[in-house]
N, C-alpha and C positions, 0 to 999 in steps of 0.2 A: 671491913674484912678484906684481906688481900685477894685480888683476882687470881684465878688459876687457869692454866691451859688445860682444856678438856682432852684427856687421853683415853685410850681404850681401857686402861687400868681404872681410871676414875669412873668411867661409864659402867664397867663390870661391877665395881663396888656399889654403885647406886642401884643397878639392876638387882643385885643380890639383896640389898636392903629392902627394896620395894616388894620383891617376891616374898621375903620373910614376913613382911607386914601382913601379907595375905595367906600366911601359914603354908607357903610353898617352900619346901626345904631343899637344901643342896644335897645331891647324891655324892657319896664317896667316890673320888676319882678312880679308885681301884676297880670300880664296876665298868669303867670305860677307858681302859689303859691305852687303847689304840688311838684315842683322840689326841690332837696336838695340845701343847700347853696353851693356856689362854682360853680353852674351851671348858664349859661347865654343863652339868645336867642338874635339873631340879625336878621335884615331883610333889604332888599331894595325892589325895585319895582318888582323884578323877582325871589327872592330866600329867603329862611329862613335857618338860620344857628344856630345850638345849640352847645354849648360848655359845656362838662361835665368833671370835674376834679376828679381823683381818687387818693387815697393815695398810691396805689401800682398797678403794672401790674396785680397781682393776682385779685385785686378788680375790675380792668377794665374788665378783661376777664369774671369775674363772673357777672358783672353788666351792661355790654354794652347793653344787650337785653332789660333790664328794661328801660334804658335810651332811647333806640330807641322807645319803646312803648309810653313813655311820649311825645317824639317829634312827633310821628305820631298822637297821640291824639290831640296835640297842633295844628298841621296842619289841622286836621279834624274840629276842633272847630273854627278856625280863617281864613281858606282859602277855597274858593269855588272851585269846581272841574275844572272849566274852567279857573281859574287863573293860569298863568305860575308858580307861587310859589308852586302849588300843586304837581308838578313833579320835582321841583328843590330844594329839601331839603338836608341839610348836617348835619352830626353829627360829631363834632370834639371831640375826646377822648384823654384826657391828663393824663399822670401818670409820675412823675419825679423820676422813679427808673429804673434800668436796667431790661431787659427782661430775665427771667429764661429760660434756654435751653429747659426745658420741655414744655414751653408755646409759644415758638417761632412760631411753625407751626400754632397754634390756633390764635395767633395775626395776622399772615400773612393772614389767612382765613378771619378774620374780615375786614382787609384792602381791601380785594378783593370782599367783599360782597356788592353789589350795590342794593340789594333788599330793598324796602320801602324807605330808604334814603341812600345817599352815606356816607361812613365812612372814616374820616381822623384821623390817629392815630399819636400822638407825645409822645415819651418816652425819657428817658435820653440817650438811645442808638442812638437816632437820632441827638444828639448834640455832638460836639467834646469833651466836658468835662463838668462836673457839676460846675466847678469853673473856670471862665474866665472873660474877659472884657465883661460887659453887652452889649456893642455895637456890639459884635460878634453874639449876639443872633438873631438879625434881619434877616440876610440872611438864617439862619437855619429854623426859623419859617416861613419865607416867602416861602421857598421851599415846606414845608408841605401844606401851604394854597394856593399854586399856582392855583389849580382848581377854587378857589373862587375869588381871587384878580384880579384887573385890570391888563391887559397886560403891561409889562414894556419893551417897544420897544426901540431899539437903532436907533435913527433917524439922526445920524451923517451924514453930506453931504458926498456923495461918497460911502457910505455903501449900500450894496444890501438891497432892501426893504424886511423886514422880512415876510410881508404878501404875497409878490409875490413868495417867495420861500417855503411858508408853504405847499402847496400841495405835492411838491417833498419830503419835509422833513418827512411828515407823511405817505408817500407811503409805503405800506407793514406793517404799524402799525395798521391802521384802516381797518376794513373789507370793508368799503366803504367811498369814498369821496363825495358821492352824494349831501350832504347838506353843504359841506365846503364852496362852493361859496356863499351861502346865508349868512353865518356868516361873511365872509370877506367883502362882499358888504355892509352889515349893519354897520360893524365897520368903514369902509372907509367913509360912509355917515354920521357918527356921530350918528347913530341910535343904539338902544339896540340890540346886537347880539342875546341874548336869546329870545327876543320877535319875531325877524324875524325867528329864527329857530322854535320856537313854532308854528308860523303861517304856516310855510312850512310843519311841521309834521301833523298839523291838516288838512291842505288841502290834503296832501297825504293820510291820513287816510280816509277822506271823499270820495276821489276818488276811493279808494279800496273798500269801502262799496257800493258805487253806482254801481260798476262794477259787484257786486255779483247778 
């Protein structure tokens, strides 16, 4: 197969495909007319995902705040406060060039900033090369989108149940595993984990309020 230069357009196509596999559908652009071309919105029953592409990392660093403002405005106009989507918003920021050394720390700070919406960043430095077999693109993009996509579990007979080992695997990583049982139980029952977690958090919040 002929190698291809990875462009923003190719990445956006792959992001769209992977989200569709997880039944996260694209929102009609008429619902976000103020967004620039090259930006997209997706949603499922429990989350809203926005994708903004920039020509360079410099433009990404300069423009991500504006992108976030647009996404927050979109959530405010389309999602009621009690809807799980109101607290599960994602902004995927894409720029297909390398990260200048002087911007590396700032880009890392953007990735770590979970205020308002979570930010996922994909640049040329996250890929092994800008010129390669397009089939190799999928695992690289999937890794960036892992917090959003469905779990890809190995259910081969004889293998340890990944869910059973999850608490021990995240021990010391999470500050608390208090709600992990809710997520696992919902997944095993074929129910939406985010909805179950949302209900647990609301119940906990109400219990704390009533105790005051």
